[in-house]
N, C-alpha and C positions, 0 to 999 in steps of 0.2 A: 597483530593485525586483525582488524575487525573483518568478519566474513560478510560478504554481500550476496543478494539473491538477484541475479541478473533476469529482467524480463526481456523476453524476446518477441519479435513480431508474431501474432497469432498465438502467443502463450503467456498471458500477462494477467496479474492479479489486479491490474489497475481499476477494470470495470467493477469488480467486486468491492474495491476500496470505494469508489464513487457511490455505489449502492448504500454501502455501510455508512457513509458520510451524509447522504441525503436522508437515510432512515433515522440518523440521529439528529437531523435537523440542525447540521453544522455547515458552515462556510469552510471553504479551503483555508481561509486566514485563521479562523478558529482552531481548525486542526493543527496548522503549523504553530500557533501560539502554545497549544498543549503540549506539543512535541519539544518546543523551546523550553517550557517549564520542567520538562523531564531531562534537560541538558543536551538536547539534539539540535545542532545548528541547521535547522530546515526553515526555509522561508516558504511563502505561499507559492511562489513559482517552482521551487524544488517540489512541494507537494503535489502541484497541478502535473509535474512531470511523472511522479508516481502513478497517478491516475491514467495518465496517457500511455504509460508503459515504456518510457524513455530514461527512466531514473533506475539505477541498480539499488535496490532497497537494502540497507544494513540490517542484519538480524535483529539488533537491538531496537532499531526503528519500527521493525514489524511487530515486536513484542509490545512495544509502546502503543502502536495503532490498535491492537487487539485489546489492550487495556482501555484506551480512549473510547472504542466502539463498544465496549463490553460485549465481546463476542469470543468465538474461539477460531483456532486456525482452520478447521473444516470449513467454516463459513468463508473465511478468506480466500481458500483454494477451492471453493465450490465450482463444479462444472468445468475444472480443468483437468487434462490427463496428457500424458506424455505422447499418446498418438496424435492428439490434436495438431501439433506442429508439422507432424510428417504428412498429414492430410492436405496441408495448404499447397 
């Protein structure tokens, strides 16, 4: 069973994914296509849900996104902390 990272309201990596995508000058469609090339069945709509924080990202998908955006996990999780949710 593949592990997933559940994004929660107020504690989501979606905003960071959007920043990384925009920094890479890619569309959501292009990111989805890159994920599909890596054998992940992700549509543009599903990727949009990742950015909005309503999609539980599979660990493999997250690793692929780090490769696609040529970044690291610290950047994906930048400015997030476990206290953030409890402060809402």
